[in-house]
Backbone as JSON, one array per atom type, in Angstrom:
{
  "sequence": "MELEGGTVERAVPHATIFRGAAWAGLARRFTLEFLALRAGHATHITAAMLVSIAVSVVSLFFNWLLMRNGLLVTGAGSARLLDDMRRLPAVLRGFRGRRA",
  "N": [[0.7, 52.67, 19.62], [3.62, 54.96, 19.28], [6.45, 54.19, 18.77], [9.56, 55.92, 18.94], [12.08, 55.83, 17.46], [12.88, 52.89, 18.24], [12.15, 49.86, 18.92], [9.78, 47.31, 19.27], [10.2, 45.11, 21.53], [11.67, 46.96, 22.83], [10.07, 48.51, 24.09], [8.36, 46.86, 24.98], [9.77, 45.3, 27.28], [9.66, 43.37, 28.9], [7.76, 41.5, 27.8], [6.87, 37.96, 27.35], [6.69, 37.08, 24.58], [8.71, 38.22, 23.11], [10.99, 36.46, 23.59], [13.37, 34.15, 23.3], [12.69, 31.62, 23.48], [9.84, 31.3, 23.32], [9.73, 32.21, 20.59], [11.01, 29.87, 19.62], [8.96, 28.02, 20.82], [6.76, 28.57, 19.2], [7.51, 28.51, 16.5], [7.82, 25.42, 16.66], [5.28, 24.68, 16.79], [4.16, 25.64, 14.4], [5.36, 23.66, 12.8], [4.74, 21.29, 13.55], [1.79, 21.75, 12.93], [1.88, 22.12, 10.16], [3.39, 19.48, 9.61], [1.47, 17.77, 10.55], [-0.29, 18.64, 8.47], [0.42, 17.79, 6.02], [1.02, 14.88, 6.39], [-1.87, 14.31, 6.54], [-2.62, 14.41, 4.15], [-3.83, 16.78, 2.97], [-5.11, 19.12, 1.0], [-3.52, 22.41, -0.59], [-1.71, 23.24, 1.41], [-0.08, 25.46, 1.6], [-1.67, 27.86, 1.75], [-3.51, 27.17, 3.83], [-1.37, 27.2, 5.91], [-0.28, 30.42, 5.77], [-3.0, 31.42, 6.34], [-3.23, 30.42, 9.13], [-1.04, 31.39, 10.16], [-1.38, 34.04, 10.21], [-4.1, 34.48, 11.56], [-2.72, 33.91, 14.05], [-1.0, 35.85, 14.29], [-2.53, 38.03, 14.74], [-4.02, 37.19, 16.75], [-2.28, 37.27, 18.52], [-1.55, 40.1, 18.77], [-4.09, 41.35, 19.55], [-4.25, 40.26, 22.12], [-2.15, 41.37, 22.94], [-3.07, 44.26, 23.21], [-5.09, 43.96, 24.86], [-3.73, 43.55, 27.64], [-2.01, 45.87, 27.54], [-4.09, 47.41, 28.49], [-4.22, 46.68, 31.08], [-5.75, 44.26, 30.94], [-6.21, 40.6, 31.59], [-3.57, 40.09, 32.81], [-1.04, 39.05, 35.01], [0.08, 38.43, 38.36], [1.78, 40.6, 40.7], [-1.08, 43.01, 42.05], [-2.98, 43.03, 40.13], [-6.2, 42.03, 38.56], [-9.17, 40.19, 39.1], [-9.86, 36.97, 37.09], [-12.62, 37.21, 36.92], [-13.27, 40.16, 37.0], [-11.68, 40.93, 34.72], [-13.14, 40.21, 32.74], [-15.43, 41.29, 33.01], [-14.65, 44.3, 32.24], [-13.65, 43.95, 29.81], [-15.81, 44.64, 27.5], [-16.36, 47.3, 27.64], [-13.05, 47.85, 27.09], [-13.32, 47.1, 24.66], [-14.73, 48.73, 22.99], [-13.52, 50.91, 23.54], [-11.27, 50.85, 21.79], [-12.52, 50.17, 19.57], [-13.54, 52.68, 19.23], [-11.14, 54.42, 18.54], [-9.96, 53.58, 16.63], [-12.27, 54.24, 14.77]],
  "CA": [[1.95, 53.25, 19.86], [4.64, 55.26, 18.44], [8.06, 54.04, 19.05], [10.46, 56.68, 18.64], [13.42, 54.85, 16.8], [13.09, 51.82, 18.85], [11.37, 48.5, 18.6], [8.32, 46.74, 20.06], [11.19, 44.46, 22.08], [12.23, 47.62, 24.06], [8.49, 49.21, 24.56], [7.74, 45.86, 26.13], [11.01, 44.53, 27.82], [9.17, 41.8, 29.48], [7.06, 40.7, 27.44], [7.38, 36.81, 27.03], [6.27, 36.94, 23.33], [9.91, 38.59, 22.65], [12.04, 35.76, 24.0], [13.57, 33.23, 22.49], [11.88, 30.3, 24.03], [8.48, 31.72, 22.75], [9.74, 31.97, 19.24], [11.41, 28.62, 19.32], [7.49, 27.46, 20.57], [6.14, 28.92, 17.71], [8.5, 27.43, 15.21], [7.63, 23.95, 16.74], [4.07, 24.88, 16.52], [3.78, 25.48, 13.21], [6.19, 22.64, 11.87], [3.69, 20.3, 13.82], [0.74, 21.89, 12.04], [2.48, 21.58, 8.39], [3.36, 17.7, 9.38], [0.15, 17.06, 10.34], [-1.25, 18.78, 7.3], [1.31, 17.11, 5.06], [0.51, 13.66, 6.71], [-3.26, 14.13, 6.04], [-2.63, 14.96, 2.63], [-4.49, 17.75, 2.98], [-4.68, 20.3, 0.17], [-3.67, 24.3, -0.02], [-1.42, 23.73, 2.69], [0.23, 26.58, 2.31], [-2.61, 28.51, 2.22], [-3.58, 26.68, 5.33], [-0.37, 27.89, 6.83], [-0.55, 31.58, 5.79], [-4.19, 31.7, 7.34], [-2.8, 30.21, 10.69], [0.0, 32.51, 11.06], [-2.21, 35.39, 10.04], [-4.65, 34.46, 12.84], [-1.9, 33.69, 15.18], [-0.61, 37.51, 14.56], [-3.89, 38.94, 14.79], [-4.71, 37.0, 18.04], [-0.99, 38.13, 19.56], [-1.75, 41.36, 18.93], [-5.28, 41.51, 20.36], [-3.8, 39.8, 23.62], [-1.06, 42.63, 23.51], [-3.73, 45.28, 23.31], [-5.74, 43.88, 26.07], [-2.71, 43.64, 28.35], [-1.66, 47.16, 27.81], [-5.1, 48.08, 28.91], [-4.6, 45.98, 32.39], [-6.85, 42.96, 31.36], [-5.42, 39.52, 31.45], [-2.28, 40.27, 33.3], [-1.1, 38.04, 36.46], [0.98, 39.39, 39.29], [1.12, 41.93, 42.01], [-1.83, 44.59, 41.39], [-3.72, 42.21, 38.89], [-7.59, 42.11, 38.94], [-9.42, 39.01, 39.23], [-10.55, 36.97, 35.65], [-13.81, 37.72, 36.52], [-13.27, 41.53, 36.76], [-11.22, 41.6, 33.75], [-13.93, 39.79, 31.98], [-16.51, 42.62, 33.28], [-14.11, 45.33, 31.73], [-13.69, 43.56, 28.62], [-16.51, 44.93, 26.65], [-15.32, 48.81, 27.62], [-12.18, 48.44, 26.27], [-12.62, 47.11, 23.39], [-15.33, 49.84, 22.39], [-12.66, 52.22, 23.66], [-10.47, 50.45, 21.08], [-13.31, 50.59, 18.3], [-13.49, 54.15, 19.27], [-9.99, 55.03, 18.58], [-9.84, 53.22, 15.29], [-12.89, 55.05, 13.38]],
  "C": [[2.89, 53.94, 19.39], [6.3, 54.88, 19.33], [8.8, 54.47, 18.75], [12.02, 56.23, 18.09], [13.74, 53.62, 17.36], [12.11, 50.72, 18.24], [10.6, 48.16, 19.65], [9.17, 46.11, 21.55], [11.28, 45.68, 23.31], [11.12, 48.59, 24.6], [8.02, 47.98, 25.33], [8.8, 45.2, 26.47], [10.63, 43.09, 28.39], [8.35, 40.75, 29.0], [7.24, 38.98, 26.97], [7.42, 36.64, 25.85], [7.54, 37.0, 22.91], [10.76, 37.11, 22.87], [12.33, 34.76, 23.0], [12.97, 31.98, 22.46], [10.49, 30.47, 23.38], [8.67, 31.33, 21.29], [10.14, 30.73, 18.85], [9.9, 27.57, 19.68], [6.73, 27.7, 19.16], [6.85, 28.25, 16.35], [7.87, 26.13, 15.32], [6.3, 23.9, 16.33], [3.44, 24.47, 15.2], [4.42, 24.66, 12.26], [5.52, 21.82, 12.45], [2.4, 20.44, 12.69], [1.07, 21.33, 10.7], [2.58, 20.09, 8.52], [2.14, 17.29, 9.64], [-0.77, 17.35, 8.89], [-1.17, 18.03, 6.26], [0.98, 15.72, 5.64], [-0.79, 13.05, 6.27], [-3.59, 13.85, 4.74], [-3.77, 16.37, 2.6], [-3.92, 18.83, 1.34], [-4.44, 21.71, 0.21], [-3.1, 24.14, 1.28], [-0.38, 24.99, 2.86], [-0.74, 27.83, 2.19], [-3.29, 28.3, 3.29], [-2.57, 27.35, 6.11], [-0.02, 29.37, 6.81], [-1.95, 32.08, 6.54], [-3.8, 31.59, 8.78], [-1.96, 31.08, 11.22], [-0.68, 33.51, 11.28], [-3.25, 35.67, 11.49], [-3.94, 34.84, 13.95], [-1.3, 35.44, 15.69], [-1.68, 38.39, 15.12], [-4.22, 38.54, 16.53], [-3.24, 37.37, 19.03], [-1.54, 39.46, 19.84], [-3.2, 41.97, 19.6], [-5.07, 41.5, 21.72], [-2.91, 41.05, 24.06], [-2.02, 43.76, 23.86], [-4.71, 45.11, 24.52], [-4.69, 43.98, 27.36], [-2.37, 44.9, 28.49], [-2.97, 48.0, 28.16], [-5.47, 47.41, 30.49], [-5.25, 44.74, 32.69], [-5.72, 41.7, 30.82], [-4.0, 39.23, 31.85], [-2.24, 39.46, 34.62], [-0.02, 38.67, 37.28], [0.3, 40.07, 40.41], [0.12, 42.71, 41.44], [-2.94, 43.91, 40.24], [-5.21, 42.02, 39.38], [-7.6, 40.58, 38.8], [-9.58, 38.34, 37.57], [-11.49, 37.54, 35.76], [-14.28, 39.19, 36.21], [-12.81, 41.8, 35.33], [-11.99, 41.17, 32.75], [-15.03, 40.9, 31.9], [-16.15, 44.07, 32.55], [-13.82, 45.03, 30.07], [-14.51, 44.5, 27.32], [-16.32, 46.73, 26.54], [-14.14, 48.81, 27.18], [-12.39, 48.1, 25.07], [-13.82, 47.94, 22.5], [-14.28, 50.92, 22.7], [-11.48, 52.09, 22.3], [-11.1, 50.4, 19.75], [-13.03, 52.09, 17.94], [-12.36, 54.87, 18.22], [-9.54, 54.76, 16.98], [-10.82, 54.28, 14.09], [-12.55, 56.49, 13.29]]
}
């Protein structure tokens, strides 16, 4: 998706991930994870945190892709979860085909 001089927030104005509370929740989550690793005397905490953040970002964009294709959304006009799961393979194949 191309954003002509705009931002992702403008393209998806109602996406919860871009609201302040969501960012605060992410910050708390990563802080708690860091503190748990530190309390457990884990080694390579920096690497573990970077991998955790990277996985979270990939997960966020994967969910965003699904929602842009009408899957895993709620509210008026949304499909049942079972219907979404049935459509999931086709959406993933379509995504893979666009990237190749």
